[in-house]
Every structure is written in structure tokens, then in C-alpha cells.
BANUMI-499817 format. One record per residue: residue in three letters; residue number from 1; y, x, z of N, C-alpha, C in turn. Coordinates in nm, 4 decimals, always signed. Example, Ala and Ser with C-alpha at 12.3 -4.5 7.8 and 13.67 -1.06 7.14 Angstrom:
<rs>
rest nr n_c2 n_c1 n_c3 ca_c2 ca_c1 ca_c3 c_c2 c_c1 c_c3
ALA 1 -0.5690 +1.3190 +0.7800 -0.4500 +1.2300 +0.7800 -0.3300 +1.3200 +0.7800 $
SER 2 -0.2250 +1.2850 +0.7080 -0.1060 +1.3670 +0.7140 +0.0030 +1.2900 +0.7870 $
</rs>
This chain:
<rs>
rest nr n_c2 n_c1 n_c3 ca_c2 ca_c1 ca_c3 c_c2 c_c1 c_c3
MET 1 -0.6905 +0.2104 -1.5348 -0.6813 +0.1580 -1.3990 -0.5980 +0.2532 -1.3146 $
THR 2 -0.5279 +0.1934 -1.2224 -0.4510 +0.2732 -1.1272 -0.4991 +0.2414 -0.9863 $
ASN 3 -0.5014 +0.3420 -0.9037 -0.5424 +0.3294 -0.7636 -0.4259 +0.3775 -0.6794 $
VAL 4 -0.3772 +0.2902 -0.5934 -0.2570 +0.3223 -0.5167 -0.2878 +0.3168 -0.3677 $
LEU 5 -0.2611 +0.4280 -0.3018 -0.2683 +0.4343 -0.1567 -0.1378 +0.3795 -0.1018 $
VAL 6 -0.1490 +0.2842 -0.0114 -0.0313 +0.2219 +0.0494 -0.0422 +0.2377 +0.2002 $
VAL 7 +0.0648 +0.2866 +0.2601 +0.0760 +0.2911 +0.4058 +0.1945 +0.2022 +0.4397 $
TYR 8 +0.1673 +0.0959 +0.5135 +0.2652 -0.0101 +0.5368 +0.2811 -0.0351 +0.6858 $
ASP 9 +0.4055 -0.0426 +0.7297 +0.4371 -0.0740 +0.8686 +0.4600 -0.2246 +0.8794 $
ARG 10 +0.3631 -0.2944 +0.9359 +0.3725 -0.4410 +0.9465 +0.4858 -0.4840 +1.0376 $
ALA 11 +0.5052 -0.4138 +1.1469 +0.6095 -0.4531 +1.2433 +0.7481 -0.4417 +1.1806 $
ALA 12 +0.7708 -0.3370 +1.1044 +0.9014 -0.3164 +1.0418 +0.9114 -0.3854 +0.9067 $
GLY 13 +0.7968 -0.4249 +0.8509 +0.7972 -0.4893 +0.7198 +0.8409 -0.3958 +0.6090 $
ARG 14 +0.7935 -0.2692 +0.6175 +0.8368 -0.1748 +0.5140 +0.7249 -0.0791 +0.4733 $
LEU 15 +0.7353 -0.0369 +0.3514 +0.6425 +0.0587 +0.2926 +0.6768 +0.1978 +0.3426 $
LEU 16 +0.5783 +0.2658 +0.3997 +0.6001 +0.4014 +0.4487 +0.5614 +0.5058 +0.3448 $
ARG 17 +0.4593 +0.4723 +0.2672 +0.4091 +0.5692 +0.1693 +0.3374 +0.4971 +0.0573 $
GLU 18 +0.3542 +0.5487 -0.0628 +0.2846 +0.4987 -0.1808 +0.2471 +0.6194 -0.2646 $
GLN 19 +0.1184 +0.6287 -0.2992 +0.0725 +0.7422 -0.3789 -0.0315 +0.6939 -0.4786 $
GLU 20 -0.0131 +0.7295 -0.6032 -0.1014 +0.6844 -0.7102 -0.2075 +0.7901 -0.7398 $
PHE 21 -0.3302 +0.7417 -0.7657 -0.4427 +0.8284 -0.7982 -0.5109 +0.7787 -0.9242 $
THR 22 -0.5616 +0.8713 -1.0031 -0.6376 +0.8351 -1.1222 -0.7774 +0.7879 -1.0833 $
HIS 23 -0.8380 +0.8567 -0.9871 -0.9760 +0.8274 -0.9475 -0.9792 +0.7581 -0.8118 $
ARG 24 -1.0532 +0.6492 -0.8048 -1.0635 +0.5716 -0.6812 -1.1183 +0.6553 -0.5655 $
LYS 25 -1.2157 +0.7412 -0.5941 -1.2747 +0.8218 -0.4868 -1.1693 +0.9126 -0.4214 $
ASP 26 -1.0755 +0.9624 -0.5009 -0.9675 +1.0447 -0.4451 -0.8729 +0.9609 -0.3600 $
ALA 27 -0.8461 +0.8401 -0.4043 -0.7598 +0.7491 -0.3279 -0.8244 +0.7115 -0.1948 $
LEU 28 -0.9543 +0.6857 -0.1980 -1.0252 +0.6504 -0.0741 -1.0306 +0.7689 +0.0222 $
ALA 29 -1.0524 +0.8886 -0.0309 -1.0526 +1.0077 +0.0550 -0.9159 +1.0244 +0.1214 $
ALA 30 -0.8096 +1.0014 +0.0463 -0.6742 +1.0094 +0.1023 -0.6535 +0.9015 +0.2081 $
ARG 31 -0.7056 +0.7831 +0.1826 -0.6930 +0.6730 +0.2802 -0.7558 +0.7113 +0.4133 $
PHE 32 -0.8785 +0.7628 +0.4081 -0.9475 +0.7986 +0.5323 -0.8765 +0.9133 +0.6036 $
ARG 33 -0.8197 +1.0060 +0.5296 -0.7430 +1.1162 +0.5879 -0.6185 +1.0620 +0.6594 $
VAL 34 -0.5473 +0.9706 +0.5937 -0.4269 +0.9110 +0.6536 -0.4634 +0.8304 +0.7779 $
GLU 35 -0.5726 +0.7562 +0.7720 -0.6142 +0.6779 +0.8891 -0.6427 +0.7687 +1.0082 $
ARG 36 -0.7068 +0.8827 +0.9836 -0.7326 +0.9780 +1.0932 -0.6009 +1.0329 +1.1477 $
GLU 37 -0.5075 +1.0641 +1.0590 -0.3776 +1.1178 +1.1002 -0.2962 +1.0153 +1.1787 $
GLN 38 -0.3020 +0.8894 +1.1381 -0.2239 +0.7828 +1.2020 -0.2761 +0.7505 +1.3405 $
GLY 39 -0.4042 +0.7692 +1.3615 -0.4631 +0.7333 +1.4898 -0.4731 +0.5820 +1.5027 $
ASP 40 -0.4667 +0.5335 +1.6248 -0.4866 +0.3912 +1.6529 -0.3522 +0.3197 +1.6636 $
HIS 41 -0.2932 +0.2904 +1.5483 -0.1666 +0.2172 +1.5440 -0.1925 +0.0800 +1.4831 $
ASP 42 -0.1836 -0.0228 +1.5651 -0.2123 -0.1584 +1.5188 -0.1179 -0.2056 +1.4093 $
ASN 43 +0.0045 -0.1548 +1.4087 +0.1042 -0.2038 +1.3136 +0.1034 -0.1302 +1.1805 $
ILE 44 +0.0242 -0.0239 +1.1691 +0.0191 +0.0528 +1.0454 -0.1047 +0.0119 +0.9661 $
GLU 45 -0.0808 -0.0312 +0.8445 -0.1874 -0.0743 +0.7552 -0.2029 +0.0303 +0.6447 $
VAL 46 -0.3260 +0.0761 +0.6243 -0.3545 +0.1757 +0.5206 -0.4572 +0.1149 +0.4268 $
VAL 47 -0.4203 +0.0995 +0.3002 -0.5092 +0.0360 +0.2023 -0.5034 +0.1107 +0.0697 $
VAL 48 -0.6084 +0.0906 -0.0092 -0.6092 +0.1367 -0.1479 -0.6165 +0.0123 -0.2348 $
LEU 49 -0.5213 -0.0011 -0.3248 -0.5159 -0.1136 -0.4173 -0.5497 -0.0633 -0.5569 $
THR 50 -0.6299 -0.1400 -0.6301 -0.6689 -0.1015 -0.7656 -0.6342 -0.2138 -0.8615 $
ALA 51 -0.5731 -0.1762 -0.9728 -0.5365 -0.2746 -1.0746 -0.5222 -0.2034 -1.2089 $
ARG 52 -0.5019 -0.2839 -1.3117 -0.4808 -0.2248 -1.4442 -0.3522 -0.1440 -1.4503 $
SER 53 -0.2514 -0.1886 -1.3766 -0.1228 -0.1185 -1.3789 -0.0492 -0.1416 -1.2470 $
ARG 54 +0.0528 -0.0598 -1.2233 +0.1359 -0.0780 -1.1042 +0.2097 -0.2114 -1.1119 $
ASP 55 +0.2496 -0.2507 -1.2315 +0.3164 -0.3806 -1.2481 +0.2277 -0.4948 -1.2007 $
ASP 56 +0.0982 -0.4857 -1.2288 +0.0051 -0.5878 -1.1798 +0.0029 -0.5906 -1.0276 $
LEU 57 +0.0052 -0.4735 -0.9661 +0.0070 -0.4672 -0.8198 +0.1351 -0.5276 -0.7629 $
LEU 58 +0.2458 -0.5082 -0.8313 +0.3715 -0.5666 -0.7855 +0.3645 -0.7187 -0.7851 $
LYS 59 +0.2875 -0.7744 -0.8768 +0.2716 -0.9203 -0.8828 +0.1719 -0.9706 -0.7787 $
THR 60 +0.0594 -0.9005 -0.7637 -0.0470 -0.9500 -0.6759 -0.0309 -0.9104 -0.5299 $
HIS 61 +0.0420 -0.8023 -0.5033 +0.0579 -0.7532 -0.3664 +0.2050 -0.7228 -0.3369 $
ALA 62 +0.2899 -0.8151 -0.3719 +0.4350 -0.7949 -0.3599 +0.4778 -0.7620 -0.2179 $
ARG 63 +0.4091 -0.8133 -0.1185 +0.4519 -0.7924 +0.0206 +0.4580 -0.6451 +0.0591 $
TYR 64 +0.3804 -0.5625 -0.0073 +0.3847 -0.4192 +0.0208 +0.5050 -0.3505 -0.0429 $
PHE 65 +0.5535 -0.4049 -0.1515 +0.6534 -0.3359 -0.2333 +0.7930 -0.3967 -0.2277 $
GLN 66 +0.8046 -0.5164 -0.1692 +0.9348 -0.5816 -0.1607 +0.9709 -0.6065 -0.0149 $
THR 67 +1.1003 -0.6141 +0.0109 +1.1459 -0.6454 +0.1457 +1.1204 -0.7934 +0.1738 $
LEU 68 +1.1307 -0.8296 +0.3003 +1.1142 -0.9698 +0.3374 +1.2200 -1.0573 +0.2718 $
ASP 69 +1.3419 -1.0061 +0.2635 +1.4497 -1.0809 +0.1971 +1.4199 -1.1019 +0.0500 $
GLU 70 +1.3689 -0.9989 -0.0167 +1.3338 -1.0121 -0.1582 +1.2215 -1.1135 -0.1766 $
LEU 71 +1.1223 -1.1100 -0.0889 +1.0122 -1.2059 -0.0981 +1.0616 -1.3486 -0.0772 $
ALA 72 +1.1498 -1.3679 +0.0205 +1.2019 -1.5009 +0.0509 +1.2850 -1.5544 -0.0664 $
GLY 73 +1.3568 -1.4683 -0.1339 +1.4384 -1.5089 -0.2477 +1.3575 -1.5373 -0.3709 $
ALA 74 +1.2372 -1.4865 -0.3783 +1.1519 -1.5045 -0.4970 +1.0873 -1.6423 -0.5000 $
GLN 75 +1.0936 -1.7153 -0.3903 +1.0248 -1.8442 -0.3856 +1.1122 -1.9582 -0.4298 $
</rs>
């Protein structure tokens, strides 16, 4: 399993940070640390995604990893 911390700017539609962790607890600790650092920004989304592989995450959560143009072209 892979656990990926994602920091995403919704307003800009772009990935700000991606970091992979072996252990979910480490990924969650990083998430809470980033949320404290970011403060109260409505447009910044901080999540931990878990899947068998990064490729699986690219399929299930493409919006974090692809541009809007890439997403529009994939349909």
C-alpha cells in the first residue's frame, strides 16, 4: 500500500505538493502538520490518499495529478 500526502490549490487547479509514505500514521501526521502551517486557506486542500499503488491513485484521483486541460481531453 502507498499513502500519499497531497496539497492541492483548488483555485489554481494545481498540485502544490505530493509526498509518499510507507505508513499511514506518518502520512496523517504530515497532513496535520501541513494543515497547521497552511492556516485557514479555503482554496488549499490537504488530503492523504491510500491505494495499492500510485498508478491506482492516478486513475481514481486524477484531478489532483492532472491539469484541467488533461482531464478535459481524457473524456
